[in-house]
N, C-alpha and C positions, 0 to 999 in steps of 0.2 A: 504493499499501499504506500502512495509517493504522499510527499507533503508537500505544499505550496505554500513557499517564502515569500510574509507579504513583503512588496516593497514599497518605499516613500518614494515621492517624488525627486525627480533629479534636480539637485540643487548644486552653486558653486559654494553657496555657503555653508552647508552640511562638509562638502569635503575641504573647506579651510577648516573648519572646524576639527578635523582629524586629524589633519597636520599640524592644526595650532595647539593640540593637546599634548600630540608625543612632544614639540619642543616643550613644553611649558612644563612637562614630567621631567626630560632629560635637564633641564636649566635649574631645576628645585632640587633635585637631585647629587646634583655637580653642586651647588650654593652649598645645600648643606656638609658633606663630607667636605669640600673645601674651608668651610670655615668651623671643624671638627679636626681641621688639621689630616683627616684622613687621605693619606697618597689612592688615587683610581687612575684607570685612564676607558675612558668613553670606547667602546668595540663594537663590531657588529655590523648594520646594515647602517647607521647612524654618523661610524667612523668611516666606512664608503662612502657615503654622500659628503661629509663634511674632505672628505681629502678631493672627490672628483670637483666638488665645488669650488677648489684652489685653482682648478683649470678654466672649465667650464661650467657654471652655473647651473646652464637649463639641460647638462649632461645628468645633473643629480638627481639622483631616484628615491623617492620618499618612501619609507619604512614606519609602521608602526612597532618594532621591536626598541627599544630602549635597553641596550647591553654592557653592561659596566665592570672592568676587572679591578677585582680586587686580592689583597693578600690574606688568608684565613686567618691569618695574625690578627688582623684589623677587625675582626667580624664585630668584637659584642660592640667600639666604638660608633663603627658604622653604621649597626640596626639600629643603638642609640640616639644620633643623626638624622637619620631619615624617618625613623618614629617620631623625632620632634618635628619633622617637616610635613606629617599628615602619611606616610608611606605605614603598610601593615605586615611584619613579614611572616612568612607562610614558606611550609617547603613543601610542593608539590613534584608529584609525579610528569614525570615530562617525555611523551611519545617517541617511542623507538629509543629510549634511556634505557640502561640498568638501573641506576640512581636516580632518588631525586634532588630536584634543585630548589636552589633558594631564591626566592623572587620577593620585592615589595610591592605588596598592591596599591595601587593609587587611591587608598580609604576602603573601609571594612566590608563594601558592599560591591569593591571593582571585581571587575574582570580578571584572568590572568592577563589578557592579553592587553588590561590597563596596570601594567607592573614594569619594575626593575627586574632585568634577569640579569642574575649574580654569577660571573665565573671566575672562578680561585688560579690566582697566577700561579705559575709552576707546577700545576695540578693537569690532568686529563679531564677533559671533559666530559668523554664518556669511558668505560674500563678500557674496551680495543680499540682507542685513538690512539694513532701513528706518533704521535706528538704531544708534548705537555703544551698547556697554553703558556706565552712566553711570560719572563719574570716580569714586572713593575719597574721600569728603569727611568729612562729619559723619556718625557714625554710631548705633544708638541700643542704649547697655548692656542687654544681655540677661544671663540665670543664665550667668552665666561664660563668653558670647562677643558679641562685637560684630554688631548688627542692621542692615542696609541701613534706611535711613529707606524710611517708605512710599510717597511719591510716584515712588520710581525705582526701587521694587519695584514699582511699578503699569506706569512706562514699561518693563520689561523685558518686564513680563509683555503688555505690547500689542504690542512690535517680535516678537515671537518667535509670540503667537497662535496656537499648536497648542490642541489638544484639552484638553488637563491644563491651558494657561495659559487657556483661557476659562473653565474649570471654576475656576479658581483666584481668577478675578478675580471670578466669582460668589461665592466663599466668602468675599473680602472685602465684597462688595457684601452679604451676608446679615446679616453684623453692625452693618451700618452704617457702616464703615470708607470708601465710597464710597457716593457721592449723584450727581444731579442737574449738581451744582457742579464739576464733577471732568474732563467732557471738554472744557470752557476751559482746563485746564492745559497741554493739549500739541496739537501741533500736525500740522492737515491728518489724514492716515490714522489717524494713533492714536487721535486724539479721535472718528475715524468710528468706528472697531474699539470704543473704551468705551461711546458709544452707542449699538452694538449689545447691548453686555451689557444697558444699562441699561434698553431697550424689550423686551427677553426673559429676564428675569433667572431664569426657570426652565427655558433652554437649550431 
């Protein structure tokens, strides 16, 4: 038995509100962590968009995900800072992942899609990941937030290598942030994966 999804009217305002809510969530989380002296880096789709926009703002892709890289040793301070900013900590099951992940919902009644997703520096995001996530080190200062360095971001995307990761790598390639010299920066399978992207830039 099929169900019909109720559709609201097409609205530029609704689309803009969706984008603005993601930006607001990221800005609030970044401000809370910075005020508490907690080191972090924005990663994931928003990090890709930030890097792409440094070359061509029109090529930046919107994303609903707000992913932040933290040190596990800073969890207590990060949790206190984010909860003071109105976020609610939860451990939730993640589709396709063996372990639960830490998220901070944007309020007690928010959905998981309206959350800050935490990745732990120097740890594997999933047990069978090829590599651990990068260590937190020098970050790129953004407009109100700290951005993961490009090479670390590319390494994370090559490690995950899901459909959206391949799309993000092609976004970086399309604006010239990646080229034929980049595979040499990575070992084995990661280099092979990047070469696949370079060989098939249109997917």
